[in-house]
Structure formats: structure tokens, C-alpha cells
C-alpha positions in Angstrom: 0.2 0.1 0.0 1.2 3.4 -0.9 1.5 6.1 1.6 2.4 9.8 2.0 5.6 10.1 3.9 3.2 12.7 6.1 0.7 10.1 6.6 3.8 7.8 7.8 4.6 10.1 10.1 1.3 10.3 11.7 1.0 6.7 12.0 4.4 6.7 13.9 3.6 9.5 16.1 0.0 8.5 16.7 -0.2 4.5 16.8 3.2 3.0 16.7 4.3 1.1 13.8 2.9 -2.3 13.4 5.1 -5.5 14.5 6.8 -6.9 11.5 6.3 -10.2 12.7 3.6 -11.5 15.2 4.1 -14.0 18.2 2.5 -16.8 16.7 3.6 -18.8 20.1 0.6 -17.1 22.0 -3.1 -16.4 21.4 -2.8 -14.1 24.6 -3.0 -10.2 23.6 -3.7 -11.1 19.9 -6.2 -8.6 17.9 -7.4 -11.1 15.0 -10.0 -10.8 12.5 -12.7 -13.5 11.2 -11.6 -13.7 7.6 -14.7 -15.1 5.1 -12.3 -15.7 2.0 -15.4 -17.1 0.3 -16.0 -14.8 -2.9 -15.8 -16.2 -6.3 -16.4 -14.9 -9.9 -16.9 -16.3 -13.0 -13.3 -17.5 -14.8 -11.6 -17.7 -11.7 -9.7 -20.7 -10.4 -13.1 -22.0 -9.1 -15.3 -21.2 -11.7 -18.6 -21.1 -9.8 -20.1 -18.1 -10.6 -20.9 -15.3 -8.8 -20.6 -17.1 -5.0 -21.4 -15.1 -2.2 -22.3 -11.9 -4.6 -25.1 -13.0 -5.9 -28.0 -15.4 -4.9 -27.6 -16.5 -8.7 -24.2 -17.9 -9.5 -24.8 -17.5 -13.4 -26.2 -13.6 -12.9 -25.2 -10.7 -10.9 -28.0 -8.2 -11.0 -29.5 -6.0 -8.3 -32.4 -8.5 -7.5 -29.7 -11.4 -7.0 -27.6 -9.5 -5.0 -26.6 -11.0 -1.5 -24.0 -8.3 -0.4 -24.4 -4.6 1.1 -20.7 -3.0 0.6 -18.9 -2.3 -2.6 -15.5 -3.2 -2.2 -12.8 -0.9 -3.0 -11.1 -2.8 -5.6 -8.3 -0.7 -6.9 -5.5 -2.4 -5.3 -6.1 -5.6 -6.0 -4.3 -7.5 -9.3 -6.4 -7.0 -12.6 -6.7 -10.9 -13.2 -8.3 -11.4 -9.8 -11.2 -8.5 -11.3 -14.1 -9.3 -12.5 -17.0 -6.5 -14.5 -20.2 -6.9 -12.6 -22.5 -6.5 -15.7 -24.8 -3.7 -15.5 -22.9 -1.7 -12.8 -20.8 1.1 -12.9 -19.8 3.8 -10.4 -21.3 7.1 -10.3 -18.7 8.4 -13.0 -19.6 5.9 -15.4 -16.7 3.8 -14.8 -17.1 0.1 -14.6 -17.3 -1.7 -11.4 -15.4 -4.8 -10.6 -15.9 -7.3 -8.2 -12.8 -10.0 -7.2 -12.8 -13.3 -6.3 -11.1 -14.4 -2.9 -9.8 -17.9 -5.1 -6.6 -15.6 -6.3 -3.2 -15.5 -4.3 -3.0 -11.7 -5.0 -6.2 -11.0 -3.1 -5.5 -12.9 -0.1 -2.0 -11.3 0.0 -3.6 -7.8 -0.3 -6.0 -8.5 2.5 -2.9 -9.6 5.0 -0.8 -6.8 3.9 -3.3 -4.5 4.9 -3.7 -6.5 8.3 -0.2 -5.7 8.8 -0.2 -1.9 7.8 -2.9 -1.6 10.1 -1.6 -3.5 13.0 -4.1 -6.2 12.8 -2.3 -9.6 14.3 -4.0 -11.8 11.7 -7.0 -14.4 10.8 -9.3 -16.6 12.0 -9.8 -18.1 8.5 -13.6 -19.9 8.3 -13.7 -23.2 7.1 -17.4 -23.7 6.5 -17.9 -27.8 7.7 -20.8 -27.7 4.6 -17.7 -26.8 2.4 -15.6 -30.0 3.7 -15.3 -33.1 2.5 -18.1 -35.4 3.8 -20.5 -31.9 3.6 -23.4 -31.5 1.2 -21.3 -28.6 -0.7 -18.0 -30.6 -0.5 -17.7 -30.0 -4.1 -16.6 -26.4 -3.3 -13.6 -28.1 -1.0 -10.8 -27.9 -3.5 -11.4 -23.9 -4.0 -11.4 -23.6 0.0 -8.6 -25.7 0.1 -6.7 -23.2 -2.4 -7.9 -20.1 -0.1 -6.6 -21.4 2.7 -2.7 -22.2 1.0 -3.1 -18.7 -0.1 -3.8 -17.5 3.7 -0.5 -19.9 4.9 1.3 -18.5 2.1 0.7 -14.6 2.8 0.5 -15.1 6.4 4.1 -16.2 6.2 4.6 -13.3 3.5 3.3 -10.3 6.1 4.2 -12.2 9.6 0.8 -12.5 10.4 -0.6 -15.4 12.4 -3.6 -17.2 11.4 -5.4 -20.1 13.0 -8.4 -22.6 11.6 -12.4 -21.5 13.0 -14.9 -24.6 11.7 -18.2 -23.1 11.3 -20.7 -25.9 11.6 -23.3 -23.2 10.0 -26.2 -25.2 8.2 -24.4 -28.5 9.1 -26.7 -31.7 9.6 -25.4 -32.5 13.5 -24.8 -36.2 12.4 -22.0 -35.5 10.0 -20.6 -32.8 11.9 -18.2 -34.6 14.7 -16.9 -37.1 11.4 -16.4 -33.9 8.8 -14.7 -31.4 11.2 -12.1 -34.0 12.7 -11.6 -35.4 9.6 -10.4 -32.1 8.5 -8.5 -31.4 11.4 -6.3 -34.7 11.2 -5.8 -33.8 7.4 -4.6 -30.4 8.0 -2.2 -31.5 10.9 -0.9 -34.3 8.9 0.1 -32.2 6.0 1.6 -30.1 8.8 -0.2 -26.8 8.3 -0.7 -26.7 11.8 2.9 -26.6 12.8 3.5 -24.0 10.2 5.4 -21.2 12.2 3.0 -18.5 11.4 -0.1 -20.7 12.7 -1.3 -19.8 16.3 -0.5 -21.5 18.7 -1.5 -21.4 23.1 0.5 -23.2 25.3 2.8 -25.1 22.6 -0.8 -26.4 21.0 -2.1 -25.4 17.7 -5.0 -23.1 18.4 -8.3 -23.9 16.6 -11.5 -22.5 16.7 -15.2 -24.2 16.4 -18.1 -21.5 16.0 -21.6 -23.1 16.6 -22.0 -23.4 20.2 -25.6 -21.9 20.2 -28.5 -23.8 22.2 -31.7 -22.1 20.2 -30.7 -21.4 16.7 -31.8 -24.5 14.7 -29.3 -23.4 11.7 -26.8 -23.6 14.3 -26.9 -25.7 16.9 -24.9 -27.5 19.2 -26.4 -30.3 21.9 -24.0 -30.9 24.9 -23.4 -34.6 23.4 -22.0 -33.5 20.1 -19.9 -30.8 21.8 -18.7 -32.6 24.2 -17.6 -35.1 21.6 -15.6 -32.9 19.8 -14.4 -30.9 23.3 -12.9 -34.7 24.1 -11.3 -35.2 20.6 -9.3 -31.6 20.6 -8.4 -31.9 24.0 -7.2 -35.2 24.1 -3.2 -36.1 24.6 -1.9 -37.1 21.3 -1.1 -35.9 17.8 -4.5 -33.9 17.2 -4.4 -32.2 20.4 -5.4 -28.7 20.2 -6.2 -25.4 22.1 -10.0 -25.3 21.8 -11.7 -21.9 21.1 -15.3 -21.9 21.3 -17.7 -19.3 19.5 -21.7 -19.0 20.0 -24.2 -17.5 22.0 -23.8 -13.8 23.4 -25.9 -15.0 26.5 -24.5 -18.3 27.2 -24.6 -17.5 30.8 -27.8 -17.0 31.1 -28.8 -20.8 29.9 -30.5 -22.8 32.6 -29.5 -25.8 30.8 -26.7 -27.3 33.3 -25.4 -29.8 31.0 -25.1 -27.0 28.4 -23.2 -24.8 30.6 -20.9 -27.5 31.6 -20.0 -28.0 28.2 -18.9 -24.3 27.6 -16.7 -24.4 30.7 -14.6 -27.6 29.4 -13.4 -24.9 26.5 -10.0 -23.1 26.4 -11.6 -20.1 25.3 -14.7 -18.5 24.4 -15.6 -16.0 22.1 -19.6 -15.0 22.7 -20.9 -13.5 19.5 -22.4 -10.0 19.9 -23.3 -8.8 16.7 -26.2 -7.5 15.9 -26.8 -6.5 19.9 -27.4 -3.2 20.2 -28.8 -0.4 23.2 -30.6 2.7 22.1 -30.2 6.3 23.9 -33.0 8.9 24.6 -32.5 9.7 20.8 -32.5 6.7 19.7 -29.1 6.3 18.4 -27.9 2.5 18.7 -24.7 1.4 20.7 -23.3 -2.0 20.9 -24.3 -3.7 23.8 -21.4 -4.2 25.7 -23.3 -4.6 29.5 -22.7 -8.3 29.5 -18.9 -7.9 29.1 -17.7 -7.5 32.4 -20.0 -10.6 33.7 -18.4 -12.5 30.7 -15.2 -11.7 31.7 -15.5 -12.5 35.7 -17.0 -15.7 34.6 -14.5 -16.8 32.5 -11.9 -15.6 34.5 -13.7 -18.0 37.4 -13.1 -21.4 35.4 -10.4 -20.5 33.6 -11.5 -19.9 30.3 -10.0 -17.0 28.2 -12.8 -14.4 27.2 -12.5 -13.2 23.5 -14.9 -10.5 23.2 -16.4 -9.5 19.6 -16.3 -6.4 18.3 -18.3 -5.1 15.2 -18.5 -1.6 13.4 -22.4 -1.6 12.2 -24.7 -4.4 10.6 -26.6 -4.4 7.6 -28.3 -7.2 5.7 -31.2 -5.9 3.6 -29.9 -7.4 0.5 -28.8 -10.6 1.5 -32.5 -11.0 3.6 -34.1 -9.5 0.9 -35.5 -6.6 3.1 -36.3 -3.1 2.0 -33.2 -0.4 2.3 -32.6 0.5 5.9 -34.4 -2.4 7.9 -31.5 -3.8 9.3 -29.1 -1.3 9.9 -27.2 -0.4 12.8 -25.1 3.0 11.8 -21.8 3.1 12.1 -22.1 6.3 13.1 -18.8 7.8 11.2 -16.8 4.9 13.3 -18.4 6.1 16.7 -20.0 2.4 17.3 -16.9 0.6 16.9 -15.1 3.4 19.2 -17.1 2.7 22.1 -16.2 -0.5 22.1 -12.6 -0.2 22.4 -13.4 2.1 24.8 -15.3 -0.6 27.2 -12.2 -3.0 25.9 -9.8 -0.4 27.5 -11.5 -0.2 30.7 -11.8 -4.0 31.3 -8.2 -4.0 30.4 -8.8 -6.7 27.6 -6.5 -7.0 24.9 -7.2 -10.6 23.3 -9.8 -9.3 20.5 -11.9 -11.1 17.5 -12.9 -8.4 14.8 -15.9 -9.1 13.0 -15.0 -9.3 10.2 -12.7 -8.3 8.0 -14.0 -9.2 4.7 -18.0 -9.4 5.5 -19.6 -7.4 3.0 -22.6 -9.8 3.0 -24.1 -8.7 6.5 -22.7 -5.0 6.4 -19.3 -5.4 9.3 -16.8 -5.5 7.0 -13.4 -4.1 8.0 -11.3 -3.9 4.6 -11.7 -1.2 2.4 -15.2 -0.2 0.8 -16.4 2.6 -1.4 -18.3 5.5 -0.8 -19.0 5.6 -4.2 -21.0 2.3 -5.2 -23.2 1.7 -8.2 -26.3 3.5 -7.9 -28.8 1.0 -9.4 -29.3 -1.1 -6.4 -29.0 -0.2 -3.0 -25.6 -0.5 -0.9 -24.1 1.1 2.2 -20.8 2.8 1.9 -18.7 4.5 4.5 -20.5 7.6 4.1 -17.9 9.5 2.2 -15.1 8.2 4.8 -11.8 7.3 3.6 -11.7 3.6 2.5 -9.2 2.4 4.7 -11.2 4.7 7.6 -12.2 1.2 9.8 -8.7 -0.2 9.4 -7.0 3.0 10.6 -9.9 2.9 13.6 -8.9 -0.7 14.5 -5.1 0.3 14.2 -5.9 3.1 17.1 -8.0 1.3 19.3 -5.4 -1.9 18.9 -2.4 1.1 20.4 -5.0 2.4 22.9 -5.5 -1.4 24.5 -1.8 -1.7 24.2 -0.9 1.6 26.2 0.6 2.5 22.8 -1.7 5.8 22.2 -3.4 8.0 25.3 -6.5 6.9 26.2 -9.7 8.7 24.1 -13.4 8.6 25.3 -13.8 9.8 21.7 -12.4 9.1 18.2 -8.5 10.4 18.7 -7.8 11.0 14.6 -9.4 12.7 11.8 -10.4 11.3 8.5 
């Protein structure tokens, strides 16, 4: 990424330089982002069509869109971009979308992580796409993206870890599919990679789906305990196990479910979509559960990993009228308020949600504020395309004591 000298100087003065090589021996103190890597477009290595850009892989029109924010594509390799027929920017230029199944795209994303101080990524590996899952035909492409992530982490000094997401998976298949995938990853040496994240000498793996009442992403104690047994048993496949799921996990009255959660090494409650309203109906992220979460996890020897997000919208994905699901970013104030609360709690191990998630409008990477006008999109309200990456950099610096505490956003666009 090119940057004027004055900007580089400002970075050094305000937040300090990003670490050239992140310590991969510990999860503690790491600020990592979720990373989907699931976008495809016609003619890429996968050749599966407009996956995750459109509900119809064979065409992309306003009525088929499944994403909310148009990415800023000027820094991607030309051969990673696909022109979106019928979509132009306000200045009349052709609008392009990218494929994640391209090493240049993944490398660029990890370069941004490095340049803006993010330690690394939780690579989402959806169980439905793994061998044995209902969409296993997508696995060759999923595997290539994983290798791109591995190479990009090495090239940029970032860390990475796998997150197995069981969303939409048949519970009867989940154990075999997930454990088989982990054994293969270990056997191939990926988990021993010097950029693969470890904790206490063990490779870190995350399983997302510890939900009690979500029927499409549901974890019964029997399945959860079986997975925990596998990943925590001594042997070549033992891992440091991070669970992700219910934000209100402490309120469940099922003692068996509670006991299962307390067997995890770490837990990341999903707070995305939660907000509170003030007297003027302004939305702020709900962080009221955080002190109790932190205390409960500490009492049971669990590492608490709060999730933070910049805003939300999924009108296109869910076919709602524009603005129906919007949680406004408020120019970054929504995100910054969460960093303020994390600082108050003394927490520096954080899950950023989610680097490239334009489907649900939680993206942190570069997004254009000048998307095509023939469909509904949410932009950055005229702010620079890297504004949220800049805010994350400042927030991380504040958590680490590298910049003074500030109740308000400490930088200007």
C-alpha cells in the first residue's frame, strides 16, 4: 500500500509502527479478525460463478445481490477482478468485484492487516464445504484459499488459525467432517507452520456454533462434548480449543450445556447485532454483558475473547427494504465505543468481526463510498476507504498502551 510520508509520520506518532512479525506462540494479547475468503466470480480458479456476490451464481443483477457493501478494488491484481455486468460507479466507470480464490487478493488483505496493526486472521472453514459435507464440491477452492492464507501470513508476518463453522451442517455429520479435516490439516503440517497460532505449545483451533437455540447453527451438549474430547485429548491432534457462539451463554439454565462451555479453553461470545438505544434512539453496541462474561470466564480458567463490530446491515441478503436491518456505524463511533469499554476492562485479546464480511455489512477492509447507484448499498458515508482499518489500528494501540486513552475517536479522516 502506498502512503505519503506525512501519513507514515502521523502513524508513528499516533499509534506506533505495526509489528513486523507477530508472536505466533500465544493467543493472549492477539487482536485477530474473522476472515471469510468465500467470494468467487466467473472465470476464476473455482469457476463457480458469482458465489457470495449473488444468489444466482450464473448472473448478477440488483434483485440477486447478497452483499451490502461494494469493495474498493483498485489495489487488487487485474486478473483477480471480474466486471459486474450492468454495474457502474457514479462517474460511469465499470464496477468490478474480486475473487478470494486468488493469491494476490489474499496477500493484499494480509498486507492491510499488517499495515493497520491487525495480528492475523481466523480463517473460516465452513463444515458444509469440507469433504463429507453437502457442498463438498467447493472444497478444492476452499483449500486453495487456505493455502493462500498460509502463504500470505508467512509473507506478512501475520498469524492464522482455522475456525470450523458448523452453520447449516447436519449435526449427524459434524463430528466426522470436522475431525477429519483437522487430522488432515495436522498431517499435512499446516498446524505446525511457524505462522500458525499456538497457545501453551498447542495449535489453536476454533469451532463456531456453540448455540443452544439456533436451529441452523445448533450445538447439543452430546456433540459439543464429543468434539471437545477429540480436540483436548493428548496426542498428535490435540489443540487449544476456542468456542464461539451464544452471546447470552451465561443465562442458559441447562446445566449440561453450561458444563460443556466450561470445558473450553477459550470462548468468544457473538455480540454482532446486539445494540442499545439512548433517548435519541441512537444505537450503540451492547457491552453490558462484558464484565460478567470476563468474570465468569476467569472463574473457570477460560480465556474470554470479546467480539467487536463496526455496524451491521443485511438488507440485500435477506431481501428486506433498504435500511430495515441497518445498525449505523456513526462514522466509526459505534466501533470506537467498544474499544473504550475493552480498555476499561483491561482486555487485549479481541475478535474483530469481520474483515471481509460485506454480506452482513460488518466489513473492516477497504470499501468504496461511491458504489453503483442502480441498487441498494451501504458505504462509508464519504469517509476514506481505509477509515475502519485506521480506527482498528488506533484502538489496538490504545489497548496496548501505545497511545493515550481517548473516550472519542482520536484521529480525523
